C-alpha positions as CSV (number, residue, x, y, z in Angstrom):
1,M,-28.4,-197.8,29.9
2,K,-25.5,-197.9,28.0
3,R,-26.5,-194.0,26.5
4,I,-26.3,-192.7,30.2
5,H,-23.2,-194.6,31.2
6,L,-21.3,-192.8,28.0
7,I,-23.3,-189.3,29.3
8,V,-22.2,-190.0,33.3
9,G,-18.8,-191.3,32.2
10,L,-18.2,-187.9,29.6
11,L,-19.6,-185.5,32.4
12,V,-17.5,-187.3,34.8
13,I,-14.5,-186.8,32.7
14,V,-15.3,-183.0,32.4
15,A,-15.6,-182.6,36.4
16,F,-11.9,-184.7,36.5
17,V,-10.8,-181.5,33.9
18,I,-12.7,-178.8,35.9
19,T,-10.8,-180.4,39.5
20,G,-7.6,-180.3,37.9
21,Q,-8.2,-176.6,36.8
22,F,-9.2,-176.1,40.2
23,M,-6.3,-177.2,41.6
24,M,-3.9,-175.8,39.5
25,R,-5.6,-172.6,39.6
26,D,-6.3,-172.5,43.3
27,F,-2.6,-173.5,44.5
28,P,-0.1,-172.1,42.1
29,D,2.4,-172.2,44.7
30,K,2.1,-176.0,45.2
31,D,5.6,-176.0,47.5
32,A,3.9,-173.4,49.9
33,M,1.2,-176.3,50.5
34,S,1.8,-179.1,52.6
35,Q,2.6,-182.6,51.0
36,E,0.1,-184.2,53.1
37,L,-2.7,-181.9,51.3
38,R,-1.2,-182.2,48.0
39,V,-1.4,-186.0,48.1
40,F,-4.8,-185.9,49.9
41,M,-6.4,-183.6,47.2
42,R,-4.7,-185.3,44.3
43,S,-6.6,-188.5,45.7
44,R,-9.7,-187.3,45.8
45,H,-9.3,-185.8,41.9
46,I,-7.9,-189.2,40.6
47,Y,-11.1,-191.3,42.3
48,I,-13.1,-188.9,39.8
49,L,-11.3,-190.1,36.8
50,F,-11.7,-193.7,38.0
51,S,-15.2,-193.2,38.5
52,A,-15.5,-191.5,35.1
53,L,-13.7,-195.0,33.8
54,I,-15.9,-197.1,35.2
55,H,-18.8,-195.2,32.8
56,L,-17.1,-195.0,30.0
57,I,-16.2,-198.6,29.9
58,L,-20.2,-199.9,30.8
59,G,-21.1,-197.4,28.0
60,V,-19.3,-199.0,25.4
61,Y,-19.5,-203.0,26.8
62,L,-22.6,-203.6,29.2
63,Q,-25.1,-205.7,27.7
64,I,-28.7,-206.0,29.8
65,R,-29.4,-209.5,30.7
66,P,-33.1,-210.5,29.8
67,Q,-33.2,-212.5,33.4
68,L,-35.1,-210.6,35.5
69,W,-32.6,-210.8,38.6
70,R,-29.3,-210.2,36.4
71,R,-30.9,-207.1,34.7
72,T,-32.2,-206.1,38.5
73,L,-28.5,-206.0,39.8
74,Q,-27.3,-204.4,36.6
75,Y,-29.9,-201.2,37.1
76,A,-28.7,-201.1,40.9
77,G,-25.3,-201.5,40.0
78,S,-25.9,-198.9,37.4
79,A,-27.7,-196.4,40.1
80,I,-25.3,-196.8,42.6
81,L,-22.2,-195.9,40.3
82,V,-24.1,-193.1,39.0
83,A,-24.7,-191.7,43.0
84,C,-21.2,-192.6,43.7
85,S,-20.0,-190.5,41.5
86,V,-21.8,-187.5,42.4
87,L,-20.3,-188.4,45.5
88,L,-16.9,-188.6,44.6
89,V,-17.1,-185.0,43.0
90,K,-18.6,-183.6,46.3
91,A,-15.9,-185.3,48.5
92,F,-13.5,-183.7,46.5
93,F,-14.5,-179.9,47.3
94,S,-15.7,-181.1,50.5
95,E,-12.8,-183.0,52.1
96,T,-10.2,-180.9,50.3
97,Y,-11.2,-177.6,50.8
98,A,-13.8,-177.7,53.5
99,S,-12.1,-179.7,56.1
100,Q,-8.6,-180.6,54.8
101,H,-9.4,-184.1,56.1
102,A,-11.0,-187.3,54.8
103,S,-14.6,-188.2,55.8
104,A,-16.9,-191.2,55.3
105,V,-17.9,-189.0,51.7
106,S,-15.2,-190.3,49.7
107,F,-14.9,-193.5,51.7
108,S,-18.3,-194.7,50.8
109,A,-18.2,-193.7,47.3
110,V,-15.4,-196.1,46.9
111,I,-17.1,-198.7,48.7
112,G,-20.6,-197.8,47.0
113,S,-18.5,-198.2,43.7
114,L,-17.3,-201.7,44.5
115,I,-20.6,-202.8,45.2
116,G,-22.1,-201.1,42.0
117,V,-19.3,-202.9,39.8
118,G,-19.7,-206.3,41.9
119,F,-23.5,-205.9,41.2
120,H,-22.6,-205.5,37.3
121,L,-20.2,-208.7,37.7
122,I,-22.6,-210.8,38.9
123,G,-25.2,-209.9,37.1
124,G,-23.5,-209.8,33.9
125,F,-22.4,-213.6,34.1
126,G,-24.1,-215.6,31.4
127,E,-24.7,-216.4,28.2
128,S,-24.3,-213.5,25.7
129,Q,-27.2,-211.9,23.9
130,R,-25.1,-211.5,20.5
131,P,-22.8,-214.6,19.5
132,S,-18.9,-214.4,19.6
């Protein structure tokens, strides 16, 4: 599971860089666009970074717990976080370029990320598998 989070985290970092380049090249005259749209695009861009950082931290520190209910919560949290990463990248394009206003995509992905992290938090408590 750690490896999956590392891979997803690195892929999402690549998506973060690509979306940043996309913003820079697609809208080179930032003074011509409205400040609201500019802030809106940046927020969606930062959400992608936030998602990547969650995966990278889990990829480094995740310890799968032996108890079934804890392990199940951790796996469910991981699945939710991966799905939310995909949704956040999708939201960058659909909300900023297609509609130019907020939709339920990014909101759902941020709330889903909160739930996924919460599952990891609850499932991760317990005795460590290794001595400190």
